[in-house]
C-alpha positions in Angstrom: -2.2 -5.2 -7.5 -2.4 -8.6 -9.2 -2.8 -8.4 -13.0 -5.3 -9.5 -14.2 -7.4 -8.4 -11.3 -10.5 -10.6 -11.3 -13.9 -10.2 -9.6 -12.8 -13.1 -7.4 -9.7 -11.1 -6.4 -11.9 -8.1 -5.5 -14.3 -10.2 -3.5 -11.3 -11.8 -1.6 -9.8 -8.4 -0.8 -13.2 -7.1 0.5 -13.6 -10.2 2.7 -10.1 -9.9 4.1 -10.5 -6.2 4.7 -13.7 -6.9 6.7 -11.9 -9.5 8.9 -8.9 -7.1 9.4 -11.3 -4.3 10.3 -13.1 -6.5 12.8 -9.8 -7.6 14.4 -8.5 -4.0 14.3 -5.2 -5.2 12.8 -5.3 -3.0 9.6 -6.4 0.5 8.7 -7.8 0.6 5.2 -8.4 3.8 3.2 -10.1 4.0 -0.2 -9.5 6.6 -2.9 -12.6 7.6 -4.8 -12.6 9.7 -8.0 -14.4 13.0 -7.6 -17.4 13.3 -9.9 -18.2 9.6 -10.6 -17.5 8.1 -7.1 -15.5 5.2 -8.6 -12.8 3.5 -6.4 -9.5 4.3 -8.0 -7.1 3.2 -5.3 -6.6 2.0 -1.8 -4.0 2.1 1.0 -3.6 0.0 4.1 -1.6 0.2 7.3 -0.8 -3.0 9.1 -0.1 -2.7 12.8 3.4 -4.1 12.4 4.2 -0.9 10.6 3.9 -1.9 6.9 1.8 -0.2 4.3 0.5 -1.3 1.0 -1.4 0.5 -1.8 -2.7 0.1 -5.3 -4.0 2.4 -7.9 -6.4 1.5 -10.7 -4.8 1.5 -14.2 -6.8 4.4 -15.5 -5.9 6.6 -12.5 -2.1 5.9 -12.5 0.1 8.9 -12.9 -2.5 11.2 -11.3 -0.7 11.4 -7.9 -3.3 9.2 -6.1 -0.6 6.7 -5.1 1.6 9.3 -3.5 -1.4 10.9 -1.7 -2.4 7.5 -0.3 1.1 6.7 0.9 1.5 10.1 2.5 -1.9 9.9 4.2 -1.3 6.5 5.7 2.3 7.3 6.6 1.3 10.5 8.4 -1.4 8.6 10.3 1.2 6.0 11.4 3.6 8.7 12.6 1.3 11.3 14.0 -1.6 9.2 15.4 0.0 5.9 16.2 3.6 7.2 17.0 5.3 4.5 14.9 9.1 5.0 14.7 9.2 3.9 11.1 7.0 2.5 8.3 7.9 0.0 5.6 6.6 -0.8 2.1 7.3 -4.1 0.3 7.6 -3.5 -3.5 8.4 -5.8 -6.4 11.8 -4.6 -7.8 10.3 -4.6 -11.3 7.4 -2.2 -10.3 9.0 1.1 -11.4 5.8 3.1 -10.8 5.5 1.9 -7.1 9.2 2.4 -6.6 8.8 6.0 -7.8 5.9 6.5 -5.4 8.0 5.2 -2.5 10.9 7.4 -3.4 8.8 10.5 -3.8 7.3 9.9 -0.4 10.7 9.7 1.3 11.2 5.9 1.5 14.5 4.3 0.8 15.3 0.7 0.1 16.7 -1.2 3.1 16.9 -4.8 2.0 15.5 -7.5 -0.3 13.5 -10.5 1.0 11.4 -13.4 -0.3 7.7 -13.5 0.5 4.8 -15.7 -0.4 2.6 -14.0 -3.1 -0.2 -15.8 -4.9 1.2 -19.2 -4.2 4.9 -18.5 -5.0 8.0 -17.1 -3.4 8.7 -13.6 -4.8 11.5 -11.2 -4.2 10.4 -7.8 -2.7 12.4 -4.7 -2.1 11.7 -3.4 1.4 11.6 0.4 1.6 11.6 2.3 4.9 10.9 5.8 6.1 11.6 6.8 9.7 9.5 9.3 11.7 10.8 12.8 11.3 12.9 11.7 8.3 
């Protein structure tokens, strides 16, 4: 999740999610905090077998990230029969690296990807079905 996360970022994400839903290329799930119905996280499964997720700052450390990753991973394996799923994570993002490890993902490689107008290194983590 970009920091700072602006209203423009949020509007862009909502617009992109709507297009992806219409094209049926990405499955999005949203985590809502019980009691106040605030969105505290989201997960996405792209049809090429990669997931992404974010958790709001005030909800980090609560297990929401791990629950989102497990939910989306199980859907990929059990419903769509994917052989494996990958997550691209910034190598400096210790919290996301911990979520991936807790959910059974292991680093496979590093690669450069475009992110917010720049080339950024990402650690690609993978989990195989049944693994």
